[in-house]
N, C-alpha and C positions, 0 to 999 in steps of 0.2 A: 546530644547537642542539639538544642531546642532552635527552631527555625520561626522567626516572626516575619509575616508577609502581608503586605495592603493588597488585596485583591479587587478593590475597588466595590463600588454598590451593588454593581449587576452580579458580580461573581459571588461577592458574599452571600447575595440574595440565594443564589443557586444553590450553594452550599450548605446555607440554613434549611432551605425547602427540603434538600434530599434527607437532613439529619431528621426536621420535623415530620417529614412523611415514611419515616421509619426504614427508607432504602439503604441508609447507612446509621451507625451507632453514635458516630461522633464526626466532628469537623476534621478531626486528624485522620480518620478512615477515608474520608473522601479525598483528601488531598494526598493520602498515600496512593490511593486507586489512580488517581490525576498522575502522579510521577510515574507509576508502573506503565501506565498507558504512553506516556510520553517515551519512556524507555523503549517500550516495545516498537513504537513507529520510528525511532532513531535507529534501531537495529534493522528494521525493513528498509529504511532509507540507505544504511550501510550496504544491504545486500543488494540493492538496486542499483547504488552507484558501483559497485564490483561487477555487475552483470554488463552495465553501460559499459564500463571500461574494458571488460572481456570483448564485448562487440567490436569497441573500436580499435582494439589491438588485432582482432581478425581482419578488421578493414585493411588496418596498416601492414599487415602479412600477407594481404592478396588472399586470405581466406575466405572467399565471398563467391556468391553466384550470381551474374547480371539478373535483374528484374526482369529484363524481358524472358528469359528462360524459365523463371519461375512460372511467370504469368502464362506462358504457354504450356508448361506442365499442368498447373490447375486448370487452364480451359480444355485441355484434353482430359483431365479427370472427369470433370463437370460434364463433358459432352457424353462420356461413355457412361456415367449415372444416368443421364436424361435418355440414353438411348435404351438402356436396361430397363427402365422405369416405362418406357413407351412399350416395351416389347409384351 
């Protein structure tokens, strides 16, 4: 099934330049690559949404560590590293 799309002057120029400069063999090739990139981005966004939801579920279930404890542990680790470097 053929698709017709009005890209507007700016995007049409980009597509034409890519073909004219030999980066792509045809306008269709440029557009297919663009759609593939959108698919990849959408897949990454779905993964990110799932990770965010997982984190929110952990918060709701109480599977968290208070920030104060995490920062105290990090400060201790940094102090130990600094002490080793000073020795």
